[in-house]
N, CA and C atoms as an extended XYZ file, in Angstrom:
597
Properties=species:S:1:pos:R:3:atomname:S:1:resname:S:1:resid:I:1 pbc="F F F"
N       -81.740       82.881      -68.119 N   MET     1
C       -80.816       82.218      -69.035 CA  MET     1
C       -81.075       80.716      -69.027 C   MET     1
N       -80.971       80.108      -70.211 N   VAL     2
C       -81.138       78.669      -70.325 CA  VAL     2
C       -79.801       78.000      -70.029 C   VAL     2
N       -79.750       77.050      -69.092 N   PRO     3
C       -78.486       76.361      -68.803 CA  PRO     3
C       -77.920       75.699      -70.054 C   PRO     3
N       -76.601       75.699      -70.161 N   GLU     4
C       -75.943       75.150      -71.353 CA  GLU     4
C       -76.251       73.670      -71.547 C   GLU     4
N       -76.438       72.936      -70.434 N   ASP     5
C       -76.641       71.497      -70.563 CA  ASP     5
C       -78.015       71.128      -71.103 C   ASP     5
N       -78.918       72.098      -71.230 N   ILE     6
C       -80.252       71.784      -71.753 CA  ILE     6
C       -80.512       72.454      -73.102 C   ILE     6
N       -79.570       73.257      -73.566 N   ARG     7
C       -79.751       73.925      -74.861 CA  ARG     7
C       -79.831       72.914      -75.999 C   ARG     7
N       -79.060       71.827      -75.901 N   GLU     8
C       -79.114       70.807      -76.951 CA  GLU     8
C       -80.492       70.147      -77.013 C   GLU     8
N       -81.115       69.974      -75.857 N   PHE     9
C       -82.467       69.412      -75.844 CA  PHE     9
C       -83.424       70.331      -76.598 C   PHE     9
N       -83.368       71.632      -76.316 N   PHE    10
C       -84.271       72.558      -76.991 CA  PHE    10
C       -83.975       72.641      -78.487 C   PHE    10
N       -82.700       72.528      -78.868 N   ALA    11
C       -82.364       72.529      -80.294 CA  ALA    11
C       -82.963       71.307      -80.985 C   ALA    11
N       -82.855       70.147      -80.338 N   ALA    12
C       -83.421       68.930      -80.914 CA  ALA    12
C       -84.944       68.984      -80.954 C   ALA    12
N       -85.559       69.487      -79.883 N   SER    13
C       -87.025       69.534      -79.837 CA  SER    13
C       -87.575       70.527      -80.859 C   SER    13
N       -86.820       71.583      -81.157 N   ALA    14
C       -87.264       72.518      -82.197 CA  ALA    14
C       -87.329       71.816      -83.547 C   ALA    14
N       -86.314       70.991      -83.846 N   GLY    15
C       -86.337       70.240      -85.092 CA  GLY    15
C       -87.468       69.235      -85.146 C   GLY    15
N       -87.703       68.549      -84.034 N   VAL    16
C       -88.799       67.571      -83.972 CA  VAL    16
C       -90.146       68.270      -84.153 C   VAL    16
N       -90.340       69.398      -83.474 N   ALA    17
C       -91.611       70.123      -83.579 CA  ALA    17
C       -91.857       70.601      -85.005 C   ALA    17
N       -90.811       71.107      -85.654 N   GLY    18
C       -90.975       71.550      -87.034 CA  GLY    18
C       -91.374       70.410      -87.955 C   GLY    18
N       -90.735       69.250      -87.784 N   ALA    19
C       -91.069       68.091      -88.617 CA  ALA    19
C       -92.499       67.620      -88.365 C   ALA    19
N       -92.910       67.583      -87.095 N   LEU    20
C       -94.260       67.128      -86.776 CA  LEU    20
C       -95.320       68.095      -87.297 C   LEU    20
N       -95.036       69.390      -87.254 N   ILE    21
C       -95.989       70.369      -87.803 CA  ILE    21
C       -96.134       70.162      -89.307 C   ILE    21
N       -95.024       69.904      -89.993 N   GLY    22
C       -95.104       69.637      -91.429 CA  GLY    22
C       -95.943       68.401      -91.734 C   GLY    22
N       -95.742       67.333      -90.965 N   LEU    23
C       -96.546       66.125      -91.165 CA  LEU    23
C       -98.014       66.368      -90.840 C   LEU    23
N       -98.275       67.207      -89.828 N   LEU    24
C       -99.660       67.517      -89.478 CA  LEU    24
C      -100.347       68.272      -90.612 C   LEU    24
N       -99.629       69.195      -91.249 N   PHE    25
C      -100.201       69.917      -92.388 CA  PHE    25
C      -100.549       68.958      -93.521 C   PHE    25
N       -99.704       67.956      -93.748 N   VAL    26
C       -99.995       66.963      -94.779 CA  VAL    26
C      -101.260       66.184      -94.414 C   VAL    26
N      -101.371       65.775      -93.145 N   ALA    27
C      -102.554       65.027      -92.702 CA  ALA    27
C      -103.818       65.865      -92.834 C   ALA    27
N      -103.719       67.148      -92.497 N   ILE    28
C      -104.892       68.025      -92.598 CA  ILE    28
C      -105.291       68.214      -94.059 C   ILE    28
N      -104.309       68.378      -94.947 N   SER    29
C      -104.632       68.579      -96.357 CA  SER    29
C      -105.260       67.328      -96.966 C   SER    29
N      -104.832       66.156      -96.513 N   VAL    30
C      -105.414       64.913      -97.026 CA  VAL    30
C      -106.861       64.768      -96.584 C   VAL    30
N      -107.152       65.183      -95.352 N   SER    31
C      -108.522       65.038      -94.822 CA  SER    31
C      -109.279       66.354      -94.847 C   SER    31
N      -108.944       67.256      -95.781 N   ALA    32
C      -109.577       68.582      -95.824 CA  ALA    32
C      -111.079       68.484      -96.081 C   ALA    32
N      -111.482       67.542      -96.935 N   GLU    33
C      -112.912       67.423      -97.237 CA  GLU    33
C      -113.698       67.005      -96.000 C   GLU    33
N      -113.145       66.069      -95.238 N   ARG    34
C      -113.833       65.613      -94.026 CA  ARG    34
C      -113.909       66.721      -92.988 C   ARG    34
N      -112.874       67.550      -92.911 N   LEU    35
C      -112.853       68.626      -91.924 CA  LEU    35
C      -113.798       69.759      -92.283 C   LEU    35
N      -114.160       69.885      -93.559 N   SER    36
C      -114.993       71.010      -93.979 CA  SER    36
C      -116.489       70.745      -93.836 C   SER    36
N      -116.864       69.528      -93.509 N   ARG    37
C      -118.289       69.215      -93.373 CA  ARG    37
C      -118.858       69.872      -92.124 C   ARG    37
N      -120.143       70.146      -92.171 N   GLU    38
C      -120.836       70.750      -91.026 CA  GLU    38
C      -121.560       69.669      -90.235 C   GLU    38
N      -120.789       68.776      -89.652 N   THR    39
C      -121.349       67.706      -88.838 CA  THR    39
C      -120.621       67.658      -87.505 C   THR    39
N      -121.212       66.912      -86.565 N   THR    40
C      -120.584       66.777      -85.246 CA  THR    40
C      -119.218       66.115      -85.363 C   THR    40
N      -119.130       65.067      -86.180 N   GLY    41
C      -117.858       64.380      -86.357 CA  GLY    41
C      -116.791       65.283      -86.944 C   GLY    41
N      -117.180       66.114      -87.904 N   ALA    42
C      -116.209       67.030      -88.515 CA  ALA    42
C      -115.708       68.053      -87.503 C   ALA    42
N      -116.595       68.530      -86.638 N   GLN    43
C      -116.171       69.488      -85.625 CA  GLN    43
C      -115.189       68.848      -84.644 C   GLN    43
N      -115.427       67.605      -84.283 N   LEU    44
C      -114.490       66.901      -83.410 CA  LEU    44
C      -113.123       66.758      -84.087 C   LEU    44
N      -113.129       66.476      -85.384 N   HIS    45
C      -111.862       66.372      -86.114 CA  HIS    45
C      -111.153       67.726      -86.161 C   HIS    45
N      -111.922       68.804      -86.320 N   ARG    46
C      -111.302       70.133      -86.321 CA  ARG    46
C      -110.674       70.442      -84.967 C   ARG    46
N      -111.360       70.066      -83.886 N   ILE    47
C      -110.810       70.287      -82.546 CA  ILE    47
C      -109.519       69.492      -82.369 C   ILE    47
N      -109.505       68.247      -82.840 N   ARG    48
C      -108.291       67.432      -82.735 CA  ARG    48
C      -107.145       68.031      -83.527 C   ARG    48
N      -107.464       68.529      -84.732 N   ALA    49
C      -106.415       69.108      -85.576 CA  ALA    49
C      -105.810       70.350      -84.918 C   ALA    49
N      -106.656       71.225      -84.406 N   VAL    50
C      -106.145       72.451      -83.791 CA  VAL    50
C      -105.444       72.143      -82.467 C   VAL    50
N      -105.917       71.133      -81.745 N   ALA    51
C      -105.247       70.745      -80.499 CA  ALA    51
C      -103.833       70.245      -80.789 C   ALA    51
N      -103.691       69.415      -81.825 N   ALA    52
C      -102.359       68.934      -82.198 CA  ALA    52
C      -101.469       70.086      -82.632 C   ALA    52
N      -102.013       70.983      -83.451 N   LEU    53
C      -101.230       72.129      -83.910 CA  LEU    53
C      -100.830       73.027      -82.748 C   LEU    53
N      -101.734       73.253      -81.807 N   THR    54
C      -101.433       74.096      -80.648 CA  THR    54
C      -100.320       73.480      -79.809 C   THR    54
N      -100.380       72.170      -79.585 N   ALA    55
C       -99.350       71.507      -78.793 CA  ALA    55
C       -97.992       71.586      -79.486 C   ALA    55
N       -97.966       71.340      -80.796 N   PHE    56
C       -96.697       71.369      -81.524 CA  PHE    56
C       -96.131       72.790      -81.607 C   PHE    56
N       -97.000       73.774      -81.873 N   VAL    57
C       -96.528       75.167      -81.958 CA  VAL    57
C       -96.009       75.633      -80.602 C   VAL    57
N       -96.664       75.205      -79.528 N   ASN    58
C       -96.182       75.544      -78.191 CA  ASN    58
C       -94.759       75.024      -77.999 C   ASN    58
N       -94.543       73.750      -78.348 N   ALA    59
C       -93.210       73.159      -78.206 CA  ALA    59
C       -92.196       73.863      -79.102 C   ALA    59
N       -92.611       74.202      -80.325 N   LEU    60
C       -91.699       74.868      -81.257 CA  LEU    60
C       -91.316       76.256      -80.763 C   LEU    60
N       -92.316       77.041      -80.325 N   ALA    61
C       -92.037       78.407      -79.877 CA  ALA    61
C       -91.127       78.423      -78.656 C   ALA    61
N       -91.436       77.579      -77.671 N   VAL    62
C       -90.612       77.540      -76.461 CA  VAL    62
C       -89.187       77.122      -76.806 C   VAL    62
N       -89.060       76.111      -77.672 N   SER    63
C       -87.731       75.602      -78.007 CA  SER    63
C       -86.909       76.629      -78.769 C   SER    63
N       -87.527       77.284      -79.751 N   LEU    64
C       -86.777       78.253      -80.556 CA  LEU    64
C       -86.365       79.472      -79.738 C   LEU    64
N       -87.275       80.024      -78.959 N   PHE    65
C       -86.945       81.226      -78.190 CA  PHE    65
C       -85.944       80.933      -77.075 C   PHE    65
N       -85.910       79.680      -76.628 N   SER    66
C       -84.930       79.344      -75.591 CA  SER    66
C       -83.514       79.356      -76.139 C   SER    66
N       -83.368       79.233      -77.465 N   LEU    67
C       -82.044       79.221      -78.077 CA  LEU    67
C       -81.500       80.621      -78.346 C   LEU    67
N       -82.358       81.629      -78.281 N   ILE    68
C       -81.919       83.005      -78.495 CA  ILE    68
C       -81.239       83.506      -77.227 C   ILE    68
N       -80.044       84.078      -77.344 N   PRO    69
C       -79.358       84.578      -76.142 CA  PRO    69
C       -80.203       85.632      -75.419 C   PRO    69
N       -80.132       85.608      -74.114 N   GLY    70
C       -80.918       86.533      -73.301 CA  GLY    70
C       -81.998       85.805      -72.537 C   GLY    70
N       -82.842       86.583      -71.890 N   GLU    71
C       -83.904       86.017      -71.042 CA  GLU    71
C       -85.224       86.017      -71.811 C   GLU    71
N       -85.345       85.078      -72.736 N   LYS    72
C       -86.542       84.997      -73.586 CA  LYS    72
C       -87.466       83.858      -73.199 C   LYS    72
N       -86.950       82.842      -72.518 N   LEU    73
C       -87.724       81.631      -72.263 CA  LEU    73
C       -88.945       81.890      -71.389 C   LEU    73
N       -88.789       82.708      -70.349 N   GLY    74
C       -89.888       82.932      -69.415 CA  GLY    74
C       -91.094       83.565      -70.071 C   GLY    74
N       -90.879       84.694      -70.746 N   TRP    75
C       -92.012       85.392      -71.363 CA  TRP    75
C       -92.601       84.589      -72.519 C   TRP    75
N       -91.763       83.854      -73.236 N   THR    76
C       -92.292       83.006      -74.308 CA  THR    76
C       -93.200       81.921      -73.738 C   THR    76
N       -92.768       81.293      -72.660 N   SER    77
C       -93.583       80.248      -72.035 CA  SER    77
C       -94.911       80.807      -71.555 C   SER    77
N       -94.876       81.988      -70.962 N   VAL    78
C       -96.111       82.619      -70.481 CA  VAL    78
C       -97.035       82.943      -71.654 C   VAL    78
N       -96.472       83.522      -72.714 N   SER    79
C       -97.299       83.956      -73.851 CA  SER    79
C       -97.984       82.789      -74.541 C   SER    79
N       -97.208       81.741      -74.878 N   VAL    80
C       -97.827       80.625      -75.593 CA  VAL    80
C       -98.756       79.831      -74.681 C   VAL    80
N       -98.514       79.848      -73.379 N   ALA    81
C       -99.428       79.179      -72.449 CA  ALA    81
C      -100.773       79.889      -72.431 C   ALA    81
N      -100.757       81.220      -72.448 N   VAL    82
C      -102.015       81.981      -72.467 CA  VAL    82
C      -102.772       81.711      -73.766 C   VAL    82
N      -102.056       81.701      -74.887 N   VAL    83
C      -102.700       81.397      -76.172 CA  VAL    83
C      -103.282       79.980      -76.152 C   VAL    83
N      -102.540       79.038      -75.602 N   GLY    84
C      -103.027       77.664      -75.521 CA  GLY    84
C      -104.260       77.531      -74.650 C   GLY    84
N      -104.277       78.225      -73.521 N   LEU    85
C      -105.455       78.180      -72.644 CA  LEU    85
C      -106.670       78.791      -73.329 C   LEU    85
N      -106.443       79.827      -74.123 N   THR    86
C      -107.551       80.423      -74.878 CA  THR    86
C      -108.143       79.412      -75.846 C   THR    86
N      -107.276       78.649      -76.526 N   PHE    87
C      -107.773       77.611      -77.423 CA  PHE    87
C      -108.564       76.552      -76.663 C   PHE    87
N      -108.053       76.133      -75.510 N   VAL    88
C      -108.736       75.084      -74.745 CA  VAL    88
C      -110.128       75.544      -74.340 C   VAL    88
N      -110.251       76.785      -73.892 N   VAL    89
C      -111.567       77.309      -73.507 CA  VAL    89
C      -112.502       77.308      -74.707 C   VAL    89
N      -112.017       77.768      -75.868 N   ALA    90
C      -112.855       77.794      -77.074 CA  ALA    90
C      -113.261       76.383      -77.490 C   ALA    90
N      -112.327       75.433      -77.397 N   ALA    91
C      -112.639       74.049      -77.786 CA  ALA    91
C      -113.654       73.423      -76.834 C   ALA    91
N      -113.524       73.689      -75.538 N   MET    92
C      -114.499       73.156      -74.584 CA  MET    92
C      -115.882       73.745      -74.834 C   MET    92
N      -115.939       75.039      -75.166 N   MET    93
C      -117.224       75.650      -75.506 CA  MET    93
C      -117.819       75.001      -76.748 C   MET    93
N      -116.964       74.640      -77.700 N   SER    94
C      -117.442       73.975      -78.911 CA  SER    94
C      -118.012       72.597      -78.587 C   SER    94
N      -117.353       71.861      -77.676 N   LEU    95
C      -117.874       70.553      -77.287 CA  LEU    95
C      -119.215       70.683      -76.581 C   LEU    95
N      -119.359       71.710      -75.739 N   VAL    96
C      -120.633       71.932      -75.064 CA  VAL    96
C      -121.713       72.281      -76.082 C   VAL    96
N      -121.352       73.067      -77.074 N   ARG    97
C      -122.317       73.457      -78.103 CA  ARG    97
C      -122.783       72.265      -78.920 C   ARG    97
N      -121.898       71.284      -79.124 N   LEU    98
C      -122.279       70.099      -79.901 CA  LEU    98
C      -123.350       69.280      -79.203 C   LEU    98
N      -123.342       69.270      -77.873 N   ARG    99
C      -124.308       68.517      -77.077 CA  ARG    99
C      -124.378       67.059      -77.512 C   ARG    99
N      -123.223       66.493      -77.805 N   ALA   100
C      -123.166       65.086      -78.223 CA  ALA   100
C      -122.286       64.344      -77.230 C   ALA   100
N      -122.877       63.914      -76.135 N   ILE   101
C      -122.108       63.200      -75.108 CA  ILE   101
C      -121.978       61.747      -75.526 C   ILE   101
N      -120.768       61.369      -75.862 N   ARG   102
C      -120.465       59.989      -76.211 CA  ARG   102
C      -119.012       59.749      -75.847 C   ARG   102
N      -118.568       58.516      -76.035 N   SER   103
C      -117.212       58.173      -75.582 CA  SER   103
C      -116.145       59.016      -76.270 C   SER   103
N      -116.310       59.282      -77.579 N   ALA   104
C      -115.315       60.075      -78.297 CA  ALA   104
C      -115.264       61.500      -77.761 C   ALA   104
N      -116.430       62.084      -77.485 N   THR   105
C      -116.471       63.444      -76.968 CA  THR   105
C      -115.838       63.526      -75.593 C   THR   105
N      -116.112       62.547      -74.749 N   ILE   106
C      -115.513       62.527      -73.409 CA  ILE   106
C      -114.002       62.401      -73.512 C   ILE   106
N      -113.524       61.562      -74.423 N   ARG   107
C      -112.080       61.404      -74.609 CA  ARG   107
C      -111.456       62.713      -75.080 C   ARG   107
N      -112.129       63.413      -76.001 N   ASP   108
C      -111.617       64.708      -76.461 CA  ASP   108
C      -111.578       65.707      -75.316 C   ASP   108
N      -112.612       65.706      -74.478 N   ALA   109
C      -112.635       66.617      -73.336 CA  ALA   109
C      -111.499       66.316      -72.364 C   ALA   109
N      -111.217       65.037      -72.141 N   LEU   110
C      -110.115       64.676      -71.241 CA  LEU   110
C      -108.773       65.127      -71.799 C   LEU   110
N      -108.590       64.981      -73.111 N   PHE   111
C      -107.359       65.457      -73.727 CA  PHE   111
C      -107.229       66.969      -73.577 C   PHE   111
N      -108.331       67.686      -73.753 N   LEU   112
C      -108.293       69.141      -73.607 CA  LEU   112
C      -107.966       69.538      -72.170 C   LEU   112
N      -108.520       68.810      -71.214 N   ILE   113
C      -108.209       69.093      -69.809 CA  ILE   113
C      -106.727       68.843      -69.547 C   ILE   113
N      -106.194       67.745      -70.090 N   GLY   114
C      -104.767       67.474      -69.938 CA  GLY   114
C      -103.908       68.559      -70.557 C   GLY   114
N      -104.322       69.041      -71.734 N   LEU   115
C      -103.582       70.127      -72.385 CA  LEU   115
C      -103.663       71.400      -71.554 C   LEU   115
N      -104.826       71.658      -70.962 N   ALA   116
C      -104.975       72.845      -70.105 CA  ALA   116
C      -104.063       72.755      -68.888 C   ALA   116
N      -103.958       71.574      -68.295 N   VAL   117
C      -103.068       71.393      -67.146 CA  VAL   117
C      -101.626       71.700      -67.533 C   VAL   117
N      -101.205       71.211      -68.706 N   VAL   118
C       -99.843       71.495      -69.188 CA  VAL   118
C       -99.631       72.992      -69.331 C   VAL   118
N      -100.607       73.694      -69.908 N   PHE   119
C      -100.454       75.131      -70.127 CA  PHE   119
C      -100.446       75.912      -68.806 C   PHE   119
N      -101.257       75.482      -67.855 N   VAL   120
C      -101.272       76.176      -66.560 CA  VAL   120
C       -99.925       76.021      -65.860 C   VAL   120
N       -99.390       74.790      -65.855 N   ILE   121
C       -98.084       74.573      -65.230 CA  ILE   121
C       -97.008       75.374      -65.960 C   ILE   121
N       -97.097       75.396      -67.278 N   GLN   122
C       -96.115       76.152      -68.060 CA  GLN   122
C       -96.210       77.641      -67.749 C   GLN   122
N       -97.422       78.141      -67.574 N   LEU   123
C       -97.611       79.542      -67.227 CA  LEU   123
C       -96.946       79.863      -65.890 C   LEU   123
N       -97.176       78.999      -64.909 N   VAL   124
C       -96.595       79.212      -63.584 CA  VAL   124
C       -95.073       79.140      -63.643 C   VAL   124
N       -94.548       78.112      -64.339 N   GLU   125
C       -93.096       77.963      -64.430 CA  GLU   125
C       -92.475       79.096      -65.237 C   GLU   125
N       -93.175       79.564      -66.259 N   GLY   126
C       -92.672       80.694      -67.028 CA  GLY   126
C       -92.558       81.952      -66.192 C   GLY   126
N       -93.572       82.183      -65.365 N   LEU   127
C       -93.502       83.329      -64.447 CA  LEU   127
C       -92.366       83.149      -63.455 C   LEU   127
N       -92.103       81.889      -63.064 N   GLY   128
C       -90.975       81.616      -62.177 CA  GLY   128
C       -89.649       81.958      -62.832 C   GLY   128
N       -89.516       81.644      -64.126 N   VAL   129
C       -88.288       81.983      -64.842 CA  VAL   129
C       -88.150       83.490      -65.000 C   VAL   129
N       -89.280       84.172      -65.250 N   VAL   130
C       -89.238       85.639      -65.362 CA  VAL   130
C       -88.770       86.255      -64.046 C   VAL   130
N       -89.300       85.748      -62.934 N   GLY   131
C       -88.927       86.294      -61.630 CA  GLY   131
C       -87.533       85.924      -61.192 C   GLY   131
N       -87.072       84.730      -61.591 N   ASN   132
C       -85.746       84.261      -61.179 CA  ASN   132
C       -85.100       83.535      -62.356 C   ASN   132
N       -84.469       84.276      -63.276 N   PRO   133
C       -83.914       83.656      -64.489 CA  PRO   133
C       -82.863       82.589      -64.207 C   PRO   133
N       -82.248       82.602      -63.054 N   GLY   134
C       -81.215       81.622      -62.764 CA  GLY   134
C       -81.725       80.316      -62.210 C   GLY   134
N       -83.050       80.171      -62.044 N   ASN   135
C       -83.614       78.951      -61.475 CA  ASN   135
C       -83.694       77.872      -62.550 C   ASN   135
N       -82.758       76.933      -62.521 N   SER   136
C       -82.736       75.878      -63.536 CA  SER   136
C       -83.867       74.873      -63.352 C   SER   136
N       -84.438       74.786      -62.149 N   GLY   137
C       -85.541       73.855      -61.919 CA  GLY   137
C       -86.762       74.210      -62.745 C   GLY   137
N       -87.087       75.498      -62.847 N   ASP   138
C       -88.217       75.922      -63.669 CA  ASP   138
C       -87.960       75.627      -65.141 C   ASP   138
N       -86.729       75.822      -65.588 N   VAL   139
C       -86.381       75.528      -66.987 CA  VAL   139
C       -86.528       74.032      -67.262 C   VAL   139
N       -86.084       73.203      -66.331 N   ASP   140
C       -86.223       71.753      -66.497 CA  ASP   140
C       -87.690       71.348      -66.596 C   ASP   140
N       -88.528       71.975      -65.770 N   THR   141
C       -89.961       71.661      -65.821 CA  THR   141
C       -90.557       72.056      -67.159 C   THR   141
N       -90.161       73.225      -67.679 N   ILE   142
C       -90.657       73.652      -68.990 CA  ILE   142
C       -90.211       72.676      -70.069 C   ILE   142
N       -88.995       72.162      -69.956 N   ALA   143
C       -88.515       71.175      -70.933 CA  ALA   143
C       -89.368       69.900      -70.878 C   ALA   143
N       -89.722       69.470      -69.683 N   ILE   144
C       -90.592       68.287      -69.545 CA  ILE   144
C       -91.965       68.560      -70.144 C   ILE   144
N       -92.478       69.767      -69.975 N   LEU   145
C       -93.778       70.121      -70.553 CA  LEU   145
C       -93.720       70.127      -72.078 C   LEU   145
N       -92.582       70.490      -72.643 N   VAL   146
C       -92.412       70.418      -74.101 CA  VAL   146
C       -92.577       68.972      -74.559 C   VAL   146
N       -91.983       68.038      -73.823 N   VAL   147
C       -92.135       66.615      -74.161 CA  VAL   147
C       -93.599       66.197      -74.045 C   VAL   147
N       -94.280       66.668      -73.002 N   CYS   148
C       -95.712       66.353      -72.841 CA  CYS   148
C       -96.516       66.872      -74.025 C   CYS   148
N       -96.172       68.052      -74.524 N   CYS   149
C       -96.872       68.604      -75.690 CA  CYS   149
C       -96.670       67.720      -76.910 C   CYS   149
N       -95.472       67.156      -77.059 N   PHE   150
C       -95.241       66.232      -78.167 CA  PHE   150
C       -96.168       65.027      -78.065 C   PHE   150
N       -96.260       64.439      -76.885 N   PHE   151
C       -97.106       63.258      -76.710 CA  PHE   151
C       -98.577       63.581      -76.979 C   PHE   151
N       -99.040       64.714      -76.454 N   ILE   152
C      -100.441       65.099      -76.674 CA  ILE   152
C      -100.699       65.357      -78.150 C   ILE   152
N       -99.787       66.082      -78.795 N   GLY   153
C       -99.962       66.379      -80.216 CA  GLY   153
C       -99.945       65.133      -81.076 C   GLY   153
N       -99.072       64.178      -80.767 N   ILE   154
C       -99.020       62.933      -81.533 CA  ILE   154
C      -100.304       62.134      -81.347 C   ILE   154
N      -100.810       62.078      -80.114 N   ALA   155
C      -102.062       61.347      -79.861 CA  ALA   155
C      -103.230       61.974      -80.610 C   ALA   155
N      -103.301       63.297      -80.611 N   ARG   156
C      -104.373       63.978      -81.338 CA  ARG   156
C      -104.238       63.763      -82.842 C   ARG   156
N      -103.010       63.785      -83.348 N   SER   157
C      -102.792       63.571      -84.781 CA  SER   157
C      -103.184       62.157      -85.183 C   SER   157
N      -102.876       61.190      -84.325 N   TRP   158
C      -103.222       59.802      -84.613 CA  TRP   158
C      -104.732       59.629      -84.741 C   TRP   158
N      -105.474       60.256      -83.851 N   GLU   159
C      -106.936       60.163      -83.940 CA  GLU   159
C      -107.453       60.955      -85.129 C   GLU   159
N      -106.756       62.043      -85.488 N   LEU   160
C      -107.192       62.855      -86.624 CA  LEU   160
C      -107.150       62.059      -87.922 C   LEU   160
N      -106.093       61.254      -88.107 N   ILE   161
C      -105.976       60.491      -89.353 CA  ILE   161
C      -106.746       59.180      -89.300 C   ILE   161
N      -107.416       58.917      -88.169 N   GLY   162
C      -108.213       57.706      -88.057 CA  GLY   162
C      -107.399       56.470      -87.767 C   GLY   162
N      -106.291       56.646      -87.051 N   GLY   163
C      -105.449       55.507      -86.695 CA  GLY   163
C      -106.195       54.545      -85.781 C   GLY   163
N      -105.864       53.259      -85.854 N   PRO   164
C      -106.567       52.280      -85.013 CA  PRO   164
C      -106.293       52.508      -83.536 C   PRO   164
N      -107.311       52.251      -82.740 N   SER   165
C      -107.187       52.406      -81.295 CA  SER   165
C      -107.433       51.059      -80.639 C   SER   165
N      -106.452       50.586      -79.896 N   ILE   166
C      -106.580       49.305      -79.203 CA  ILE   166
C      -106.447       49.590      -77.713 C   ILE   166
N      -107.586       49.735      -77.050 N   GLY   167
C      -107.595       50.004      -75.624 CA  GLY   167
C      -107.943       48.752      -74.846 C   GLY   167
N      -107.494       48.680      -73.623 N   ILE   168
C      -107.724       47.484      -72.807 CA  ILE   168
C      -109.217       47.282      -72.523 C   ILE   168
N      -109.935       48.388      -72.259 N   ALA   169
C      -111.369       48.264      -71.957 CA  ALA   169
C      -112.130       47.740      -73.178 C   ALA   169
N      -111.791       48.277      -74.354 N   HIS   170
C      -112.462       47.843      -75.581 CA  HIS   170
C      -112.187       46.370      -75.860 C   HIS   170
N      -110.938       45.948      -75.683 N   GLU   171
C      -110.567       44.564      -75.978 CA  GLU   171
C      -111.211       43.587      -74.999 C   GLU   171
N      -111.282       43.941      -73.722 N   VAL   172
C      -111.927       43.061      -72.739 CA  VAL   172
C      -113.408       42.919      -73.053 C   VAL   172
N      -114.062       44.037      -73.401 N   THR   173
C      -115.489       43.995      -73.736 CA  THR   173
C      -115.721       43.120      -74.970 C   THR   173
N      -114.862       43.287      -76.002 N   ALA   174
C      -115.013       42.479      -77.212 CA  ALA   174
C      -114.783       40.998      -76.918 C   ALA   174
N      -113.828       40.696      -76.042 N   LEU   175
C      -113.549       39.299      -75.692 CA  LEU   175
C      -114.725       38.668      -74.963 C   LEU   175
N      -115.332       39.400      -74.039 N   VAL   176
C      -116.485       38.892      -73.290 CA  VAL   176
C      -117.663       38.657      -74.233 C   VAL   176
N      -117.904       39.593      -75.145 N   ARG   177
C      -119.017       39.440      -76.083 CA  ARG   177
C      -118.797       38.241      -77.005 C   ARG   177
N      -117.557       38.052      -77.444 N   LYS   178
C      -117.265       36.908      -78.306 CA  LYS   178
C      -117.469       35.599      -77.557 C   LYS   178
N      -117.058       35.572      -76.309 N   HIS   179
C      -117.227       34.359      -75.499 CA  HIS   179
C      -118.702       34.046      -75.308 C   HIS   179
N      -119.516       35.068      -75.036 N   ASP   180
C      -120.958       34.852      -74.860 CA  ASP   180
C      -121.610       34.363      -76.143 C   ASP   180
N      -121.143       34.859      -77.294 N   ALA   181
C      -121.735       34.456      -78.570 CA  ALA   181
C      -121.374       33.015      -78.922 C   ALA   181
N      -120.161       32.582      -78.537 N   GLU   182
C      -119.733       31.221      -78.861 CA  GLU   182
C      -120.225       30.183      -77.863 C   GLU   182
N      -120.780       30.603      -76.737 N   ASP   183
C      -121.228       29.679      -75.694 CA  ASP   183
C      -122.742       29.782      -75.562 C   ASP   183
N      -123.507       29.120      -76.471 N   PRO   184
C      -124.961       29.233      -76.406 CA  PRO   184
C      -125.495       28.568      -75.146 C   PRO   184
N      -126.629       29.040      -74.672 N   PRO   185
C      -127.203       28.428      -73.471 CA  PRO   185
C      -127.591       26.983      -73.717 C   PRO   185
N      -127.554       26.153      -72.680 N   GLY   186
C      -127.898       24.734      -72.786 CA  GLY   186
C      -129.372       24.545      -73.080 C   GLY   186
N      -129.754       23.314      -73.460 N   PRO   187
C      -131.170       23.066      -73.774 CA  PRO   187
C      -132.035       23.232      -72.534 C   PRO   187
N      -133.232       23.744      -72.790 N   GLU   188
C      -134.145       23.959      -71.663 CA  GLU   188
C      -134.625       22.615      -71.113 C   GLU   188
N      -134.853       22.575      -69.830 N   ALA   189
C      -135.361       21.362      -69.195 CA  ALA   189
C      -136.768       21.110      -69.680 C   ALA   189
N      -137.078       19.837      -70.045 N   PRO   190
C      -138.436       19.565      -70.550 CA  PRO   190
C      -139.478       19.806      -69.458 C   PRO   190
N      -140.610       20.307      -69.911 N   ALA   191
C      -141.691       20.571      -68.961 CA  ALA   191
C      -142.245       19.240      -68.452 C   ALA   191
N      -142.823       19.259      -67.261 N   ASP   192
C      -143.397       18.053      -66.684 CA  ASP   192
C      -144.497       17.520      -67.587 C   ASP   192
N      -144.455       16.195      -67.846 N   GLN   193
C      -145.468       15.582      -68.678 CA  GLN   193
C      -146.765       15.467      -67.867 C   GLN   193
N      -147.901       15.742      -68.490 N   PRO   194
C      -149.188       15.580      -67.747 CA  PRO   194
C      -149.441       14.090      -67.503 C   PRO   194
N      -150.090       13.764      -66.444 N   PRO   195
C      -150.357       12.338      -66.147 CA  PRO   195
C      -151.194       11.717      -67.240 C   PRO   195
N      -150.842       10.476      -67.600 N   SER   196
C      -151.575        9.797      -68.687 CA  SER   196
C      -152.962        9.409      -68.178 C   SER   196
N      -153.909        9.462      -69.096 N   ALA   197
C      -155.291        9.126      -68.716 CA  ALA   197
C      -155.400        7.628      -68.518 C   ALA   197
N      -156.213        7.208      -67.542 N   PRO   198
C      -156.394        5.762      -67.297 CA  PRO   198
C      -157.080        5.086      -68.478 C   PRO   198
N      -156.647        3.890      -68.841 N   SER   199
C      -157.253        3.171      -69.953 CA  SER   199
C      -158.516        2.457      -69.500 C   SER   199
């Protein structure tokens, strides 16, 4: 059973997840041409789109089923976690198949690993709820994982639409390069003059 004091959270998160899924569909439809290309970049965009959708659907399913009276939260958490892990494995295989190791690919892989960690914890906590429906600690953890799914899905959606990225490492590197370009090296020391010939 879901404790009464957390049912309002799941009701609110269900509404948020539904709204975010609708916005994601709009973003995907706007960039449909880019997603349909057979290039490495297009495949990365497809992985980002499905990762965002998987995170949002996970949050939506857990939130909605938690509102149904009875013991539905545990098995729902387990089921969507297994589906999510299946997606992560397929996406990682796709990244390996691309064989394009670059900063964007590494960042996508890290996001997928983070999503996998969320799903594994959710799977464990879901089994905990199935085994002990009265354990509110497992329910609280699942609620926190729903919030994590929102953050992951929003980050993936932002990269999907090509939102600007301002990272500290990128900015420091750009600042150093600008400083080097504006500070030209000093004049070279003149070479020693040869001794003048005697007159």
